[in-house]
C-alpha positions as CSV (number, residue, x, y, z in Angstrom):
1,M,0.2,0.2,-0.2
2,T,1.5,3.5,-0.5
3,V,-0.3,6.7,-0.1
4,E,0.9,10.2,-1.0
5,Q,0.3,12.7,1.8
6,P,-0.1,16.6,1.3
7,D,2.7,18.5,2.9
8,Q,1.3,19.6,6.2
9,G,5.3,20.6,7.3
10,G,7.2,17.2,6.6
11,S,7.8,14.1,4.4
12,S,4.9,12.8,2.8
13,Q,5.8,9.8,3.5
14,A,7.4,11.1,7.1
15,C,7.1,8.4,10.1
16,L,4.3,9.1,12.5
17,G,6.1,7.9,15.5
18,H,8.6,10.5,14.8
19,Q,7.3,14.2,16.0
20,P,10.3,16.5,17.4
21,G,9.2,19.0,19.4
22,A,5.4,17.9,19.9
23,L,6.6,16.4,23.9
24,R,6.8,19.8,26.1
25,P,6.5,20.4,30.0
26,T,2.8,20.2,30.9
27,R,3.5,23.2,32.8
28,E,5.5,25.0,29.4
29,W,2.2,23.7,27.5
30,L,-0.2,25.3,30.0
31,N,2.1,28.7,30.4
32,M,1.8,29.3,26.3
33,F,-1.9,28.5,26.0
34,R,-2.7,31.0,29.1
35,A,0.1,33.9,27.0
36,D,-1.1,33.2,23.9
37,T,2.6,33.5,22.5
38,P,3.3,34.6,19.3
39,E,4.8,31.0,18.4
40,L,1.5,29.2,19.5
41,Q,-0.1,32.1,17.2
42,S,1.3,30.8,14.5
43,A,1.2,27.2,15.0
44,L,-2.3,27.7,15.2
45,R,-3.1,30.0,12.2
46,D,-1.0,27.0,10.1
47,L,-3.8,24.5,11.4
48,Y,-6.6,26.9,11.5
49,G,-6.5,29.1,9.1
50,M,-6.4,32.9,9.7
51,N,-9.7,33.6,11.5
52,G,-8.5,35.4,15.1
53,Q,-12.3,34.5,16.6
54,F,-12.1,30.7,15.8
55,I,-8.1,30.5,16.5
56,A,-9.3,32.5,20.0
57,D,-11.9,29.1,20.3
58,R,-10.0,26.8,19.8
59,R,-7.2,27.7,22.3
60,R,-10.0,27.8,24.7
61,R,-11.0,24.8,24.3
62,I,-7.4,22.9,24.4
63,L,-6.6,25.1,27.1
64,E,-9.8,23.7,28.9
65,V,-8.2,19.9,28.4
66,L,-4.6,21.0,29.5
67,T,-6.4,22.3,32.7
68,L,-7.7,19.0,33.3
69,F,-4.7,16.7,32.3
70,A,-2.6,19.2,34.8
71,Q,-5.2,18.4,37.9
72,T,-5.8,15.1,37.2
73,Y,-1.8,13.9,36.4
74,G,0.3,16.8,37.5
75,E,2.4,19.7,35.3
76,D,5.6,18.0,36.2
77,G,5.9,15.5,33.6
78,E,6.2,16.0,29.4
79,A,2.9,15.6,27.6
80,L,1.3,15.8,23.9
81,V,-0.9,18.0,22.8
82,I,-2.7,16.3,19.8
83,R,-5.7,17.4,18.1
84,S,-8.1,15.2,15.2
85,P,-11.1,17.1,13.4
86,G,-14.3,15.6,12.7
87,R,-15.2,15.3,8.6
88,I,-18.0,15.3,5.8
89,N,-18.0,13.1,2.6
90,L,-18.9,15.3,-0.1
91,M,-20.2,12.3,-2.1
92,G,-18.9,8.5,-2.1
93,R,-21.3,7.1,0.8
94,H,-21.7,3.7,2.0
95,I,-18.7,2.4,-0.4
96,D,-15.1,3.7,1.3
97,H,-15.0,-0.5,2.4
98,R,-16.3,-1.3,-1.6
99,G,-13.4,0.3,-2.9
100,G,-15.0,3.3,-3.7
101,F,-14.5,6.6,-4.6
102,V,-15.1,9.5,-1.7
103,N,-14.5,13.5,-1.4
104,M,-13.7,14.3,2.2
105,M,-13.5,17.3,3.7
106,T,-12.9,18.5,7.9
107,I,-15.1,20.7,9.5
108,Q,-14.2,23.4,12.2
109,R,-14.6,21.2,15.5
110,E,-12.6,18.2,16.5
111,I,-11.5,16.1,19.4
112,V,-8.3,17.1,21.6
113,V,-5.9,14.7,23.3
114,V,-3.8,15.6,26.0
115,A,-1.2,12.6,26.7
116,S,1.9,11.8,29.1
117,P,4.1,8.7,28.8
118,R,3.6,6.1,31.2
119,E,6.6,3.5,32.6
120,D,4.0,0.7,32.9
121,S,1.6,-0.9,30.4
122,Q,-1.6,0.8,31.7
123,V,-3.7,3.8,29.8
124,H,-5.6,6.1,31.8
125,L,-8.5,8.5,30.6
126,V,-10.2,10.9,31.8
127,N,-12.9,13.6,30.0
128,V,-14.0,17.1,29.7
129,N,-17.2,16.0,29.7
130,G,-18.8,14.9,33.1
131,E,-21.2,12.6,31.5
132,F,-18.1,10.6,30.2
133,E,-16.8,8.3,33.4
134,S,-13.1,8.0,33.9
135,D,-11.8,4.7,32.9
136,Y,-8.4,2.7,31.9
137,L,-7.1,-0.4,30.6
138,D,-3.7,-2.4,30.8
139,I,-1.9,-3.2,27.5
140,A,-0.1,-6.3,29.1
141,E,-3.5,-8.0,30.5
142,E,-5.2,-8.3,27.1
143,L,-1.8,-8.7,24.8
144,P,-1.6,-12.9,25.9
145,H,-5.3,-12.6,24.3
146,I,-4.3,-10.8,21.2
147,R,-1.5,-13.5,20.3
148,E,-3.9,-16.1,20.1
149,F,-5.1,-14.9,16.7
150,D,-2.8,-14.3,13.7
151,D,-6.0,-12.4,12.1
152,W,-7.2,-9.4,13.5
153,R,-10.8,-10.4,12.8
154,D,-10.5,-13.8,14.2
155,Y,-9.7,-11.7,17.3
156,L,-13.0,-9.8,17.2
157,S,-14.9,-12.8,16.7
158,S,-13.4,-14.5,19.8
159,E,-15.2,-14.9,23.1
160,R,-13.3,-12.4,24.9
161,V,-14.6,-9.4,22.4
162,R,-17.6,-10.9,22.6
163,D,-17.9,-11.4,26.5
164,V,-15.7,-8.9,28.2
165,H,-15.1,-6.4,25.8
166,S,-19.1,-6.5,24.3
167,P,-19.6,-3.4,22.1
168,S,-23.2,-3.5,23.9
169,L,-21.6,-1.9,26.8
170,G,-21.2,1.8,25.0
171,R,-18.0,2.4,26.7
172,W,-16.6,5.7,25.2
173,T,-13.3,4.2,26.0
174,N,-13.6,1.7,23.5
175,Y,-12.7,4.0,20.6
176,V,-9.2,3.9,22.6
177,R,-9.6,0.5,23.0
178,A,-9.8,-0.2,19.1
179,G,-6.9,1.3,18.0
180,V,-4.7,0.4,21.2
181,Y,-5.7,-3.2,20.5
182,R,-5.1,-2.8,16.6
183,L,-1.9,-1.3,17.5
184,C,-0.9,-4.2,19.8
185,H,-1.6,-6.7,17.2
186,H,0.2,-5.1,14.4
187,Y,3.3,-5.4,17.0
188,P,2.8,-8.5,18.7
189,D,6.7,-9.1,19.6
190,R,6.4,-5.5,21.6
191,M,4.9,-4.5,24.8
192,L,3.9,-1.4,24.3
193,L,4.3,1.8,26.8
194,G,0.8,3.1,28.1
195,M,-0.1,6.7,28.8
196,D,-2.3,9.1,31.0
197,A,-4.6,11.1,28.7
198,A,-7.2,13.7,29.0
199,V,-9.9,14.1,26.3
200,G,-12.0,17.0,25.2
201,G,-13.5,18.1,22.0
202,D,-16.8,19.9,20.5
203,I,-17.5,17.5,17.5
204,P,-21.4,16.4,18.2
205,M,-21.6,12.8,18.8
206,G,-23.9,10.8,17.0
207,A,-24.0,13.3,14.4
208,G,-22.5,11.5,11.3
209,L,-19.2,14.3,11.4
210,S,-17.2,11.2,12.6
211,S,-16.3,11.7,16.4
212,S,-15.7,8.6,17.6
213,S,-13.3,8.3,14.5
214,A,-11.7,11.7,15.6
215,L,-11.0,10.2,18.9
216,L,-9.8,6.8,17.6
217,V,-7.2,8.5,15.7
218,A,-6.0,10.8,18.6
219,A,-5.6,8.6,20.7
220,S,-3.7,5.8,18.3
221,L,-1.5,8.5,16.7
222,A,-0.2,9.6,21.0
223,L,0.5,5.8,21.6
224,V,2.4,5.8,18.2
225,I,4.4,8.8,19.5
226,I,5.3,7.9,23.0
227,N,6.6,4.7,21.4
228,S,8.4,5.5,18.5
229,L,6.9,3.2,16.7
230,D,8.2,3.2,12.6
231,L,4.5,3.6,11.1
232,R,3.7,5.7,7.7
233,P,0.5,7.2,6.9
234,A,-1.2,4.7,4.8
235,G,-0.3,2.3,7.4
236,F,-1.5,4.3,10.2
237,V,-5.2,4.9,8.3
238,D,-5.4,1.4,7.4
239,L,-5.1,0.1,11.2
240,C,-7.3,2.7,12.2
241,G,-10.4,1.5,9.6
242,E,-9.6,-2.1,10.8
243,G,-9.2,-1.4,14.8
244,E,-13.2,0.5,14.5
245,W,-14.5,-3.0,14.0
246,F,-14.1,-3.8,17.6
247,V,-16.8,-1.8,18.2
248,G,-19.2,-3.8,16.3
249,T,-19.3,-2.1,12.8
250,R,-17.4,-3.2,9.5
251,G,-17.0,0.0,7.5
252,G,-14.0,1.3,6.1
253,A,-11.0,3.8,6.9
254,A,-12.4,6.7,4.6
255,D,-12.7,8.9,7.9
256,H,-9.7,7.5,9.5
257,A,-7.8,8.9,6.2
258,A,-10.0,12.1,5.9
259,V,-9.3,12.8,9.7
260,T,-5.5,12.1,9.1
261,L,-4.4,13.4,5.9
262,A,-6.5,16.5,5.3
263,V,-5.7,19.7,3.9
264,P,-6.7,23.0,5.0
265,G,-9.0,24.6,2.6
266,K,-9.3,21.3,0.4
267,V,-11.6,18.3,-0.7
268,L,-9.6,15.6,-0.4
269,P,-10.4,12.6,-2.8
270,I,-9.2,9.2,-1.9
271,T,-10.1,5.9,-3.7
272,F,-9.5,2.6,-1.3
273,L,-8.8,-1.3,-2.4
274,P,-5.5,0.1,-2.8
275,F,-5.7,3.2,-0.8
276,R,-4.7,5.9,-2.7
277,L,-5.0,9.5,-2.1
278,G,-5.5,12.1,-5.1
279,E,-4.4,15.8,-5.8
280,P,-6.5,17.9,-3.1
281,L,-9.5,20.0,-5.1
282,E,-10.2,23.4,-4.2
283,F,-14.0,24.0,-3.1
284,P,-16.1,26.1,-6.0
285,Q,-15.7,29.7,-5.5
286,G,-18.7,31.6,-4.4
287,Y,-20.3,28.5,-2.7
288,Q,-20.5,27.2,0.9
289,L,-21.3,24.0,2.3
290,V,-23.2,24.1,5.3
291,V,-23.6,21.4,8.2
292,C,-27.2,21.3,9.7
293,N,-27.7,19.1,12.9
294,S,-30.9,17.2,13.1
295,Q,-30.2,16.4,16.9
296,V,-31.1,12.8,16.2
297,Q,-27.9,11.1,17.2
298,A,-26.9,8.0,15.5
299,K,-26.4,5.9,17.7
300,K,-24.3,2.9,17.6
301,T,-26.4,0.6,19.4
302,Q,-27.1,-3.2,18.9
303,G,-29.5,-2.0,16.3
304,A,-27.7,0.3,14.5
305,R,-24.9,-1.7,13.9
306,D,-27.2,-5.1,12.8
307,L,-29.0,-2.4,10.0
308,F,-25.1,-1.0,9.5
309,N,-24.0,-4.7,8.4
310,H,-26.8,-5.9,7.1
311,R,-26.4,-3.1,4.6
312,V,-22.4,-4.1,4.3
313,A,-23.8,-8.1,4.1
314,C,-26.3,-6.9,1.0
315,Y,-23.3,-5.7,-1.0
316,E,-21.3,-8.8,-0.2
317,I,-24.2,-11.2,-0.7
318,G,-24.8,-9.3,-4.0
319,L,-21.8,-9.0,-5.5
320,A,-21.4,-13.0,-4.9
321,L,-24.4,-13.3,-6.8
322,F,-23.2,-11.0,-9.4
323,R,-20.0,-13.1,-9.9
324,K,-22.1,-16.2,-9.9
325,F,-24.4,-15.3,-12.3
326,F,-21.7,-14.0,-14.9
327,P,-18.5,-16.1,-14.7
328,R,-17.0,-14.9,-17.5
329,H,-16.4,-11.7,-15.7
330,T,-15.4,-12.8,-12.2
331,E,-11.8,-11.8,-13.1
332,R,-13.0,-8.2,-13.3
333,V,-14.7,-7.6,-10.6
334,E,-12.9,-8.1,-7.3
335,H,-15.0,-5.6,-5.8
336,L,-18.2,-3.9,-5.7
337,R,-16.7,-0.7,-8.0
338,D,-15.8,-2.6,-10.3
339,A,-18.9,-3.7,-11.5
340,T,-19.5,-1.5,-13.9
341,P,-19.9,-1.2,-18.0
342,G,-17.2,0.1,-18.6
343,N,-14.8,-2.3,-16.6
344,L,-17.1,-5.3,-17.5
345,G,-17.1,-4.4,-21.2
346,V,-20.9,-4.0,-21.9
347,S,-23.1,-1.6,-22.9
348,L,-25.1,0.4,-20.1
349,A,-28.2,-0.8,-21.9
350,E,-26.8,-4.7,-21.1
351,F,-25.5,-3.7,-17.8
352,Y,-29.3,-2.7,-16.5
353,Q,-30.5,-6.5,-18.2
354,M,-27.9,-8.0,-15.8
355,L,-28.8,-6.1,-13.1
356,M,-32.1,-8.0,-13.3
357,H,-31.1,-11.7,-12.8
358,L,-30.2,-10.2,-9.2
359,P,-33.1,-11.1,-6.9
360,E,-34.9,-7.6,-5.6
361,T,-35.2,-9.5,-2.0
362,A,-33.9,-12.7,-0.6
363,D,-34.4,-14.3,2.6
364,R,-31.4,-16.3,4.3
365,P,-33.0,-20.0,3.4
366,F,-32.6,-18.8,-0.3
367,I,-29.8,-17.3,0.0
368,R,-27.9,-20.1,1.3
369,Q,-29.7,-21.9,-1.4
370,L,-28.3,-19.8,-4.1
371,L,-24.6,-20.0,-2.8
372,Q,-24.7,-23.2,-1.0
373,Q,-20.6,-23.4,-2.2
374,R,-20.1,-20.8,-0.2
375,S,-21.7,-21.6,2.5
376,Q,-18.7,-21.2,5.5
377,W,-18.7,-17.4,4.2
378,L,-21.9,-17.0,4.5
379,E,-22.5,-18.1,7.7
380,E,-19.5,-15.7,8.2
381,V,-21.6,-12.6,6.5
382,F,-24.8,-13.4,8.5
383,S,-22.8,-13.5,12.1
384,T,-22.5,-9.7,11.7
385,H,-26.1,-9.1,12.2
386,K,-29.4,-10.2,13.2
387,E,-31.5,-12.2,11.3
388,P,-33.5,-9.9,9.1
389,S,-36.8,-10.8,7.5
390,T,-35.0,-10.2,4.1
391,Y,-32.4,-8.5,2.5
392,P,-33.2,-6.0,-0.6
393,L,-30.1,-7.0,-2.6
394,R,-31.0,-5.6,-6.2
395,T,-31.8,-2.0,-4.5
396,V,-28.6,-1.9,-2.4
397,F,-26.2,-3.3,-5.6
398,L,-27.6,-0.6,-7.8
399,Y,-27.1,2.1,-4.9
400,G,-23.6,0.8,-4.4
401,V,-22.5,0.8,-7.9
402,A,-24.5,4.1,-8.9
403,E,-22.4,5.8,-5.6
404,C,-18.8,4.7,-6.9
405,Q,-19.8,6.3,-10.1
406,R,-20.9,9.4,-8.4
407,G,-17.6,9.7,-6.2
408,M,-15.5,9.4,-8.9
409,I,-17.8,12.0,-11.4
410,V,-17.5,14.4,-8.5
411,R,-13.8,14.8,-8.9
412,Q,-14.6,15.6,-12.3
413,L,-16.8,18.4,-11.6
414,L,-15.0,19.8,-8.6
415,E,-11.8,20.3,-11.1
416,R,-13.9,22.3,-13.6
417,G,-15.9,24.2,-10.7
418,D,-19.0,22.9,-11.5
419,A,-21.1,23.2,-8.2
420,E,-24.5,23.1,-9.6
421,A,-23.8,19.3,-11.2
422,V,-22.3,18.6,-8.0
423,G,-25.5,19.6,-6.4
424,R,-27.6,17.4,-8.6
425,L,-25.7,14.3,-7.9
426,M,-26.0,15.7,-3.6
427,L,-29.4,15.1,-4.6
428,T,-29.8,12.1,-6.2
429,S,-27.1,10.2,-3.7
430,H,-29.5,11.1,-1.0
431,D,-32.7,9.7,-3.2
432,G,-30.5,6.2,-2.2
433,D,-30.9,6.7,1.4
434,R,-34.6,8.5,1.7
435,I,-37.2,6.7,3.8
436,V,-39.8,9.4,3.2
437,R,-40.3,12.4,0.8
438,F,-42.3,15.8,2.1
439,D,-44.4,18.0,-0.2
440,A,-44.8,21.4,-0.3
441,N,-47.3,21.3,2.6
442,G,-45.1,19.5,5.1
443,A,-47.2,16.0,4.3
444,A,-44.6,13.1,4.4
445,R,-45.0,9.6,2.2
446,L,-42.9,6.5,2.1
447,F,-40.1,6.7,-0.4
448,S,-38.8,3.5,-2.1
449,P,-36.5,4.2,-5.5
450,P,-37.8,1.5,-8.3
451,S,-35.7,-1.4,-8.9
452,D,-37.8,-3.8,-10.1
453,D,-37.5,-5.9,-13.8
454,R,-40.1,-3.1,-15.6
455,H,-38.0,-0.5,-14.1
456,L,-34.6,-1.9,-14.7
457,Q,-35.9,-2.8,-18.5
458,N,-37.2,0.7,-19.2
459,L,-33.6,1.8,-18.3
460,S,-32.1,-0.3,-20.6
461,L,-34.7,1.1,-23.8
462,L,-33.5,4.6,-22.5
463,A,-29.8,3.9,-23.0
464,N,-30.0,3.1,-26.3
465,S,-32.6,5.9,-27.3
466,P,-31.8,8.1,-30.1
467,S,-33.0,11.5,-27.9
468,P,-29.5,12.6,-25.9
469,E,-31.8,13.7,-23.0
470,E,-33.1,9.9,-22.7
471,R,-29.8,8.5,-22.7
472,A,-28.5,11.0,-20.4
473,A,-31.2,10.6,-18.0
474,A,-30.2,6.6,-17.9
475,A,-26.5,7.2,-17.0
476,L,-25.4,5.2,-14.0
477,H,-25.4,8.1,-11.7
478,W,-28.5,9.5,-12.2
479,Q,-29.5,6.3,-10.3
480,P,-30.3,6.9,-6.6
481,G,-30.4,2.7,-5.7
482,G,-31.7,2.5,-2.3
483,Y,-29.7,2.1,0.8
484,A,-32.0,3.4,3.3
485,C,-30.5,4.4,6.1
486,S,-31.9,8.2,6.5
487,C,-34.5,8.7,9.1
488,W,-37.8,11.3,8.2
489,E,-35.9,14.0,10.5
490,I,-33.4,14.2,8.4
491,D,-35.2,13.5,5.0
492,K,-37.7,17.0,6.2
493,M,-34.4,19.0,7.0
494,I,-33.2,18.2,3.2
495,D,-36.7,19.1,1.4
496,I,-36.7,22.4,3.8
497,A,-33.3,23.2,2.2
498,R,-34.4,22.1,-1.2
499,S,-36.9,24.8,-1.5
500,V,-34.4,27.4,-0.6
501,P,-33.5,29.5,-3.6
502,G,-30.0,29.4,-4.3
503,V,-29.5,25.8,-2.5
504,V,-28.4,23.6,-4.9
505,G,-27.9,20.2,-3.1
506,A,-28.4,18.1,-0.1
507,Q,-27.7,15.0,1.1
508,I,-27.1,13.2,4.6
509,S,-24.1,13.1,6.3
510,G,-21.9,10.0,7.7
511,A,-23.4,6.4,7.9
512,G,-27.4,7.8,8.6
513,M,-29.9,6.8,11.6
514,G,-29.9,10.4,12.1
515,G,-27.3,13.1,12.5
516,C,-26.2,15.6,10.2
517,M,-27.2,16.9,6.5
518,M,-24.8,18.9,4.5
519,V,-26.2,21.5,2.0
520,L,-24.6,22.7,-0.8
521,A,-25.5,26.4,-1.5
522,R,-24.7,29.7,-3.0
523,E,-22.9,32.1,-0.2
524,E,-25.7,34.8,-0.9
525,A,-28.4,32.1,0.4
526,V,-27.0,30.5,3.5
527,E,-29.0,33.3,5.6
528,A,-32.3,32.2,4.1
529,L,-31.7,28.6,4.7
530,E,-31.2,29.0,8.6
531,E,-34.3,31.0,8.4
532,R,-36.4,28.9,6.6
533,L,-35.0,25.7,9.0
534,E,-35.0,27.7,12.4
535,G,-38.8,28.2,11.1
536,E,-39.5,24.9,9.7
537,Y,-37.1,22.4,11.8
538,Y,-36.1,23.7,14.6
539,G,-38.7,26.0,16.0
540,P,-41.4,23.2,15.7
541,E,-39.2,20.4,16.9
542,G,-38.5,23.0,20.1
543,L,-34.7,22.6,19.2
544,E,-32.0,25.4,19.0
545,P,-30.4,25.6,15.4
546,Q,-27.1,23.9,15.2
547,V,-26.2,25.5,11.6
548,D,-22.2,25.4,10.5
549,T,-20.6,26.7,7.5
550,C,-18.0,24.2,6.7
551,A,-14.4,25.4,6.5
552,P,-12.1,22.6,5.9
553,I,-8.9,22.7,8.6
554,A,-5.7,20.8,9.2
555,G,-5.7,16.5,9.6
556,A,-4.5,15.1,12.9
557,C,-1.6,16.1,14.2
558,P,0.1,17.3,17.6
559,I,0.9,20.7,17.9
560,T,4.5,21.3,17.3
561,L,5.9,25.2,17.6
562,A,9.0,26.0,15.4
563,S,12.0,26.0,17.7
């Protein structure tokens, strides 16, 4: 795996474990942040831009975590100050683990971890937020169990992880455990030193802005630096993505890549399987990306994990059936993103005909019958979630292959500065996640994009139409498919936003089931958007508006000062 990391003051392939100047006496950190020294101001401007008010807010929040750290662990020892931002994905949702194309940006909210090395293997954790209890873990206690397994996935499937570290416990520190234990598995012959750490931040939980991944990255980076681990950015991102499986989900590494590798003011295009980082792209001039919190927490409860893993299972089963039904294309289709007309060497009309071979829906007995020769693999897929009544294989498959196309096309649109076309793709993408649609009077009706044989046959005919407009409408990237992981609150906010003149696009952020939406709007439309959301969503729901314009900040790193 190779990755070109954008320059953030060091080599693109710099060892993350070697960060000169990152460790300083805690008392020195406190004095610098309290005095707001010119050296500190310069370092913060490099990370956050030139907005003085925002820098002042960041300094205050970091000082809050430093103060808790000093009160808990003392001021004499050396400490790291690591900040790790939240993120949004402009296009390419639910597909990073399918080898898809994502387009990531950081937001102006972050997790802060202040950590100092210990001489033993214990990790002690406190949180600025009083709702989160203090916790600790001991690497020496877990390492023998981790060493029993050559494969990380086998460890995650073990009785110990199921019974002792059950994701259902819902501890905030499980995201720290996820990173720590993944590093331990990667370095099984080494006893890693632990750390004392204080945590704080302002990324809303369950908002689809990746607060959990930001915490995992920050804590893992602290441990990498404390132990001077020889780890490059690509490997670190990969380990963080796999580490998060510890909490029960089976996602990819897009969030961790964005959090780690982000460039201030840029959109970061990333491809997975293998992991490749594209040239950072300029955000369109004259437009704003606005993040609006529904304040419905997308909690990673057992039910949410089941739904998330159920959709991933639809991808995997759908691809297995596609390969079975079309064996001549097997070598061309390793990942879902490979199942496209161009890669298969077929016309778009033929491709829609091929999709008709996939069952629209199927239950487990029928799937077992279809994939008898892959029974062991299939049971492993089923084991990630409770048995549902059905698997909507065709509509999820269609969403995935279309979203892979959308993620790729958005890069070309950003290079041209075509924000209007980006917005139209955002609306199509959200229709693939939508569960209800609201009309102008606020009335809701269930929404289910078609994927039946008649619909696909019609698309096949349109793809061969003599009309350029009909052929364009049949393009794969304009097909929403049906992943269906939104919620009615997000769908309502989307439809309110769409009614505002100057709004060109809107879609859910994150894995779904709550959280935030993001809106692409002309700069002059932002105020009207805020007013409309307050009057038609936040106010009637009795909620305080949470609407933020997005200005990408630097990726996760320790704060260092020029010597």
